[in-house]
C-alpha positions as CSV (number, residue, x, y, z in Angstrom):
1,V,37.0,-19.5,-7.3
2,Y,39.8,-17.0,-6.7
3,I,39.8,-15.6,-3.2
4,D,42.9,-15.1,-1.1
5,G,43.1,-17.2,2.0
6,V,42.8,-20.8,3.0
7,W,39.5,-22.6,2.5
8,G,38.4,-24.7,5.5
9,V,36.1,-27.6,4.4
10,A,33.4,-29.6,6.2
11,G,31.5,-31.9,3.9
12,V,32.0,-33.1,0.4
13,W,32.8,-30.3,-2.0
14,K,34.3,-30.6,-5.5
15,H,36.3,-28.2,-7.5
16,S,34.5,-28.7,-10.8
17,K,33.9,-27.2,-14.1
18,S,30.5,-25.5,-14.8
19,E,28.6,-27.6,-17.3
20,G,29.5,-26.4,-20.8
21,H,32.4,-24.2,-19.7
22,D,36.0,-24.4,-18.8
23,D,35.4,-22.2,-15.7
24,Y,35.7,-23.9,-12.4
25,G,33.7,-23.4,-9.2
26,L,32.8,-25.0,-5.9
27,L,30.3,-27.8,-6.5
28,V,27.7,-29.4,-4.2
29,S,28.2,-32.9,-5.4
30,E,25.7,-35.0,-3.5
31,K,22.0,-34.8,-2.7
32,A,20.4,-34.4,0.7
33,R,23.5,-33.3,2.5
34,K,24.7,-30.4,4.7
35,Y,27.7,-28.5,3.3
36,A,30.0,-26.0,5.0
37,I,33.1,-24.2,3.8
38,V,34.7,-21.0,5.0
39,N,37.4,-18.6,3.9
40,E,39.1,-16.4,6.4
41,L,40.1,-13.0,5.0
42,N,43.6,-11.7,5.4
43,E,42.1,-8.5,6.9
44,P,38.5,-7.8,8.1
45,V,36.5,-5.6,5.7
46,S,34.7,-2.7,7.3
47,L,31.2,-2.0,6.2
48,K,31.1,1.5,7.8
49,D,33.3,3.4,5.3
50,G,31.6,4.3,2.0
51,S,29.9,1.7,-0.2
52,T,30.4,-2.1,0.1
53,V,29.5,-4.5,-2.6
54,L,28.8,-8.2,-2.0
55,Q,28.6,-10.3,-5.1
56,F,28.8,-14.0,-6.1
57,E,27.6,-16.3,-8.9
58,T,25.6,-19.5,-8.4
59,R,24.2,-22.0,-10.8
60,F,21.6,-24.7,-10.2
61,Q,22.7,-27.2,-12.8
62,N,20.0,-29.7,-11.8
63,G,17.5,-27.2,-10.7
64,L,16.5,-26.3,-7.1
65,E,13.5,-27.7,-5.4
66,C,14.6,-27.5,-1.8
67,G,17.8,-26.0,-0.6
68,G,19.8,-22.9,0.1
69,A,22.6,-21.3,-1.9
70,Y,23.4,-18.3,0.2
71,L,26.6,-16.9,1.7
72,K,27.3,-15.9,5.3
73,Y,29.6,-13.0,5.8
74,L,31.1,-13.8,9.3
75,R,32.0,-11.1,11.8
76,P,35.2,-11.6,13.8
77,Q,35.0,-14.7,15.9
78,E,36.1,-15.4,19.4
79,A,39.8,-15.9,20.2
80,G,41.0,-19.3,19.2
81,W,38.3,-19.9,16.6
82,K,39.5,-21.8,13.5
83,A,38.0,-22.4,10.1
84,K,37.4,-26.1,11.0
85,L,35.0,-24.9,13.7
86,F,32.7,-23.2,11.2
87,D,29.1,-24.4,11.6
88,N,25.5,-23.0,11.6
89,E,26.1,-21.3,15.0
90,S,29.1,-19.3,13.8
91,P,28.1,-15.6,14.2
92,Y,27.7,-13.6,11.0
93,S,27.2,-10.0,10.0
94,I,25.2,-10.5,6.8
95,M,23.5,-13.5,5.2
96,F,22.8,-13.1,1.5
97,G,21.6,-15.3,-1.4
98,P,19.0,-17.7,-2.7
99,D,16.8,-20.0,-0.6
100,K,14.0,-22.2,-2.0
101,C,11.9,-24.9,-0.4
102,G,8.1,-25.4,-0.4
103,A,6.5,-22.0,0.0
104,T,9.8,-20.3,0.6
105,N,11.3,-18.7,-2.6
106,K,13.4,-15.7,-1.8
107,V,16.8,-14.1,-2.1
108,H,17.7,-13.6,1.5
109,F,19.3,-10.5,2.9
110,I,19.6,-10.7,6.7
111,L,21.5,-8.3,8.8
112,K,22.6,-9.3,12.3
113,H,22.7,-6.1,14.3
114,K,23.8,-5.5,17.9
115,N,21.2,-3.8,20.1
116,P,23.1,-1.2,22.0
117,K,20.7,-1.4,24.9
118,S,20.6,-5.1,25.5
119,G,23.9,-6.1,23.9
120,E,22.1,-8.9,22.0
121,Y,22.4,-9.5,18.3
122,V,19.1,-9.5,16.4
123,E,18.4,-10.9,12.9
124,H,16.8,-8.3,10.7
125,H,15.2,-9.8,7.6
126,L,14.6,-7.8,4.4
127,K,10.9,-7.6,3.7
128,Y,9.5,-8.8,0.4
129,P,12.8,-10.0,-1.0
130,P,13.0,-10.9,-4.7
131,S,12.3,-14.5,-5.9
132,V,15.0,-17.0,-7.0
133,P,15.3,-17.5,-10.8
134,S,13.8,-20.8,-11.7
135,D,16.1,-22.0,-14.5
136,K,19.4,-23.8,-14.6
137,L,21.5,-20.9,-15.8
138,T,24.3,-19.1,-14.0
139,H,23.0,-16.0,-12.1
140,V,25.0,-13.3,-10.3
141,Y,23.7,-11.9,-7.0
142,T,24.8,-8.5,-5.9
143,A,24.1,-6.5,-2.7
144,I,25.2,-2.9,-2.6
145,L,25.4,-1.3,0.8
146,K,25.5,2.5,0.5
147,P,26.6,5.2,3.0
148,D,23.1,6.8,2.9
149,N,21.7,3.6,4.7
150,E,20.4,2.2,1.4
151,V,20.8,-1.3,0.2
152,R,20.2,-2.4,-3.3
153,I,19.7,-6.1,-4.4
154,L,20.6,-6.9,-8.0
155,I,20.1,-10.1,-9.9
156,D,22.1,-10.4,-13.1
157,G,22.9,-6.7,-12.8
158,E,19.2,-5.7,-12.7
159,E,17.9,-4.0,-9.5
160,K,15.2,-6.2,-8.0
161,K,14.9,-4.5,-4.6
162,K,15.9,-1.2,-2.9
163,A,15.5,-0.7,0.9
164,N,16.6,1.5,3.7
165,F,18.2,-0.1,6.7
166,L,16.5,2.3,9.1
167,S,13.0,2.0,7.6
168,A,10.4,-0.1,9.6
169,D,8.8,-0.8,6.2
170,D,11.8,-2.5,4.8
171,F,13.1,-4.8,7.6
172,E,11.5,-7.2,10.1
173,P,12.0,-6.5,12.9
174,P,13.0,-2.9,12.4
175,L,16.5,-1.9,13.3
176,I,15.2,1.0,15.4
177,P,12.7,-0.3,18.0
178,A,9.3,1.4,18.5
179,K,9.4,4.3,20.9
180,T,6.4,2.9,22.8
181,I,5.1,-0.6,23.4
182,P,1.8,-2.0,24.8
183,D,1.9,-2.1,28.6
184,P,2.2,-5.8,29.4
185,D,0.7,-5.2,32.9
186,D,-2.4,-3.4,31.6
187,K,-5.6,-5.4,31.8
188,K,-9.0,-5.0,30.0
189,P,-11.7,-3.8,32.5
190,E,-14.4,-6.4,33.1
191,D,-17.1,-4.0,32.0
192,W,-15.4,-3.1,28.7
193,D,-17.9,-3.9,25.9
194,E,-16.3,-4.6,22.5
195,R,-19.6,-5.4,20.7
196,A,-20.4,-2.8,18.1
197,K,-23.9,-4.3,17.4
198,I,-26.3,-6.1,19.7
199,P,-29.7,-7.8,19.2
200,D,-32.5,-5.3,19.7
201,P,-33.9,-6.2,23.1
202,N,-37.3,-4.6,22.3
203,A,-37.8,-6.6,19.0
204,V,-40.6,-9.2,19.0
205,K,-41.1,-12.0,16.6
206,P,-44.0,-11.4,14.2
207,D,-47.1,-13.5,14.8
208,D,-47.0,-14.8,11.2
209,W,-43.4,-15.9,11.4
210,D,-43.3,-19.7,10.8
211,E,-40.0,-21.1,12.0
212,D,-41.0,-24.6,11.0
213,A,-41.7,-24.0,7.4
214,P,-39.2,-26.1,5.3
215,M,-36.7,-24.5,3.0
216,E,-37.9,-26.6,0.0
217,I,-41.2,-28.0,-1.0
218,E,-42.5,-30.2,-3.9
219,D,-43.3,-28.4,-7.1
220,E,-47.0,-29.1,-7.3
221,E,-47.1,-27.7,-10.9
222,A,-44.5,-30.2,-12.1
223,V,-45.8,-32.8,-14.6
224,K,-44.3,-36.2,-15.3
225,P,-42.6,-36.0,-18.8
226,E,-44.3,-37.9,-21.5
227,G,-42.6,-41.2,-22.2
228,W,-41.3,-41.7,-18.7
229,L,-40.7,-45.4,-18.1
230,D,-42.0,-46.0,-14.6
231,D,-41.5,-49.8,-14.7
232,E,-38.0,-49.8,-16.0
233,P,-35.0,-49.7,-13.6
234,E,-32.1,-47.3,-14.3
235,E,-29.7,-50.3,-14.2
236,I,-30.1,-53.9,-15.2
237,D,-28.0,-57.1,-14.9
238,D,-25.5,-57.4,-17.7
239,P,-27.1,-60.0,-20.0
240,E,-23.7,-60.9,-21.4
241,A,-22.0,-61.5,-18.1
242,T,-21.4,-65.1,-17.0
243,K,-20.4,-66.6,-13.7
244,P,-16.6,-67.3,-13.6
245,E,-15.8,-71.0,-13.8
246,D,-13.8,-70.8,-10.6
247,W,-16.6,-69.1,-8.6
248,D,-17.5,-71.1,-5.5
249,D,-20.9,-70.2,-4.1
250,E,-20.0,-71.6,-0.7
251,E,-16.8,-69.7,-0.5
252,D,-17.6,-66.6,-2.6
253,G,-21.4,-66.3,-1.9
254,E,-24.2,-66.3,-4.5
255,W,-22.9,-64.8,-7.8
256,E,-24.6,-61.7,-9.1
257,A,-24.2,-60.3,-12.5
258,P,-22.7,-56.8,-12.7
259,K,-25.0,-53.9,-13.4
260,I,-25.1,-51.9,-16.6
261,D,-27.1,-48.8,-17.6
262,N,-30.5,-49.8,-18.9
263,P,-30.4,-49.2,-22.7
264,K,-34.2,-48.5,-22.7
265,C,-33.5,-45.4,-20.6
266,E,-31.1,-43.9,-23.1
267,T,-33.9,-42.5,-25.3
268,A,-36.5,-42.0,-22.6
269,P,-36.7,-38.9,-20.4
270,G,-36.2,-41.1,-17.4
271,C,-36.8,-44.4,-15.7
272,G,-38.0,-45.7,-12.3
273,E,-40.5,-44.1,-10.0
274,W,-41.1,-40.4,-11.0
275,K,-41.1,-37.9,-8.2
276,R,-42.0,-34.2,-8.3
277,P,-38.8,-32.0,-8.1
278,M,-38.3,-29.8,-5.1
279,K,-38.4,-26.0,-5.3
280,M,-37.7,-23.2,-2.9
281,N,-40.5,-22.6,-0.4
282,P,-41.8,-19.0,-0.8
283,A,-43.0,-19.1,2.8
284,Y,-39.7,-20.1,4.2
285,K,-38.2,-17.6,6.7
286,G,-36.0,-19.8,8.9
287,K,-35.3,-19.2,12.6
288,W,-36.2,-15.7,13.8
289,S,-33.6,-13.6,15.4
290,A,-33.8,-10.0,16.7
291,P,-32.4,-7.4,14.3
292,L,-29.1,-5.8,15.3
293,I,-28.8,-2.3,16.6
294,D,-25.9,0.0,17.6
295,N,-24.6,-1.0,21.1
296,P,-25.1,2.1,23.3
297,N,-22.3,0.6,25.6
298,Y,-19.8,0.0,22.8
299,K,-16.3,1.3,23.8
300,G,-14.4,-0.1,20.8
301,I,-11.7,-2.8,20.6
302,W,-9.7,-2.6,23.8
303,K,-6.0,-2.1,23.6
304,P,-3.4,-1.9,26.4
305,Q,-2.1,1.6,26.9
306,E,1.3,2.5,25.4
307,I,4.4,3.0,27.6
308,P,7.9,4.0,26.7
309,N,9.9,1.2,25.2
310,P,12.8,0.4,27.6
311,D,14.8,-1.0,24.6
312,Y,14.3,2.0,22.3
313,F,17.4,3.7,20.9
314,K,18.1,6.2,18.2
315,L,20.3,5.3,15.3
316,D,21.7,7.4,12.5
317,K,23.5,4.5,10.7
318,P,23.6,0.8,11.2
319,D,26.4,-0.4,13.4
320,F,27.7,-2.9,10.9
321,E,30.1,-5.6,12.2
322,P,33.2,-6.1,9.9
323,I,33.4,-9.1,7.7
324,A,36.3,-11.4,8.8
325,A,35.4,-14.5,6.8
326,I,33.0,-15.7,4.0
327,G,31.2,-19.0,4.6
328,I,28.8,-21.2,2.8
329,E,26.7,-23.3,5.3
330,I,23.7,-24.9,3.6
331,W,21.4,-27.9,3.5
332,T,20.1,-29.0,0.2
333,M,18.1,-31.8,-1.5
334,Q,19.7,-31.1,-4.9
335,D,23.2,-31.7,-6.1
336,G,24.9,-29.7,-8.9
337,I,24.8,-26.3,-7.2
338,L,27.9,-24.4,-8.3
339,F,29.4,-21.3,-6.6
340,D,31.9,-19.0,-8.4
341,N,33.4,-15.5,-8.4
342,I,32.8,-14.5,-4.8
343,L,33.6,-10.9,-4.4
344,I,33.7,-8.1,-1.8
345,A,34.4,-4.7,-3.3
346,K,34.3,-1.1,-2.2
347,N,33.3,0.2,-5.6
348,D,30.2,-1.0,-7.5
349,K,32.0,-0.4,-10.8
350,V,34.4,-3.2,-9.9
351,A,31.5,-5.6,-9.4
352,E,29.9,-4.4,-12.6
353,S,33.2,-5.2,-14.5
354,Y,33.2,-8.7,-13.0
355,R,29.7,-9.2,-14.2
356,E,30.4,-8.1,-17.7
357,T,33.7,-10.0,-18.1
358,T,33.1,-13.2,-16.1
359,W,29.4,-13.8,-15.7
360,K,27.8,-12.4,-18.8
361,P,29.7,-14.5,-21.4
362,K,28.8,-17.7,-19.6
363,F,25.2,-16.6,-19.2
364,E,24.8,-15.8,-22.9
365,V,26.2,-19.2,-23.9
366,E,23.9,-21.0,-21.5
367,K,20.9,-19.0,-22.5
368,E,21.4,-19.8,-26.2
369,K,21.8,-23.5,-25.4
370,Q,18.7,-23.5,-23.4
371,K,16.8,-21.7,-26.1
372,A,17.9,-24.3,-28.7
373,E,16.8,-27.1,-26.4
374,D,13.4,-25.5,-25.8
375,E,12.8,-25.1,-29.5
376,S,13.9,-28.6,-30.4
377,T,11.1,-31.0,-31.2
378,D,10.9,-34.4,-29.6
379,S,9.4,-37.6,-31.0
380,D,5.9,-36.4,-30.1
381,G,6.3,-33.3,-32.1
382,L,6.3,-31.1,-28.9
383,S,8.8,-28.4,-28.1
384,G,10.8,-28.7,-24.9
385,V,8.6,-26.1,-23.2
386,Q,5.4,-27.7,-24.4
387,K,6.5,-31.1,-23.2
388,K,7.2,-29.7,-19.7
389,V,3.7,-28.2,-19.6
390,F,2.1,-31.5,-20.6
391,D,4.2,-33.4,-18.1
392,V,2.9,-31.0,-15.4
393,L,-0.7,-31.4,-16.6
394,Y,-0.5,-35.2,-16.5
395,K,0.8,-35.1,-13.0
396,V,-2.0,-32.8,-11.9
397,A,-4.6,-35.0,-13.6
398,D,-3.3,-38.0,-11.7
399,I,-4.0,-36.5,-8.3
400,P,-6.7,-38.8,-6.8
401,F,-9.3,-36.2,-6.0
402,L,-9.0,-34.7,-9.5
403,S,-9.3,-38.1,-11.3
404,E,-12.9,-37.5,-12.4
405,Y,-11.8,-34.3,-14.1
406,K,-8.7,-35.8,-15.8
407,L,-10.2,-35.6,-19.3
408,Q,-11.2,-31.9,-18.9
409,I,-7.7,-31.0,-17.6
410,L,-5.9,-32.7,-20.4
411,V,-8.1,-31.4,-23.3
412,S,-8.8,-27.9,-22.0
């Protein structure tokens, strides 16, 4: 990683080659650890002048099941702050990069913006961010902040998301607060009726309505199939079973032979006492209830009245804080995460050039190697991809509540 400045380290990082390359990067070397490292820039980078491009590469050499691989772009810290003090509480301007665990699978873009009314910094999360690539290849993540309030998120040079900083549809919460808010002191009147429909008070249960009639009755037209073996049980004692020699009747109780399906029932339509099957009762009506009618007193769903939002403010452009340092502060269950080529640029052509000259050659080599591995045939005659699919199917089939469907899962 070539960035001017002194890296301050907290945790166990390694300066290691990317697997299959001579290119070095910052490596997460141990599982289930917290990692932190920060680089103080020689001069803060302003985000208010023209475009700004944030870009870095990361590779999950052992995959990523649960962990983060994002960067924090720190705003200027308080006087006396040093790199060794960097932790999860260090104030940042932007957080950007992959995060995956459980239901979370996203490339974060979070802006910390100062509310000019309250003076508080608020995290604004990009809505519907792109997903994290699921392979073990090197990927390059790019965020382009443009002077027209637009931000573009690229993965491997391909645009995956475009948003506007000032749009309520793109960030949560919105950078610009709502002009009005529900009045917290407004109360719903006691006589406010929110029921759109009510039971008809004039309705009367019909005289012929039988609430006690059962839902099902015996099918009187059913006839016992010919050949039904009334005197044969469905199961019999296993005639080949013998009491174990070490069976102690006093200790173990009276021995009973295990049951097996009665072979006589295999060719018969059924065994044991025959009973008429049940059918739906045509006279069944269930409990009577009055039909619903429009409620003449319906007033709709009550909502408190809107009042001017005391925290509302106008905004023409985000008031970006400058970037004074770049930090990685993550927790991950996987090792083998490699960071490389961390870049801040004022021209997206510079970032594009880095992608073409540093990332793309590595990616193409890794992709070809992965393709060869997937196409290779193992001892079972399965390709790498097929084997992975079957491994997943076997795991699913072994889930306890799916055990009775195991054969169908594996042969379907």
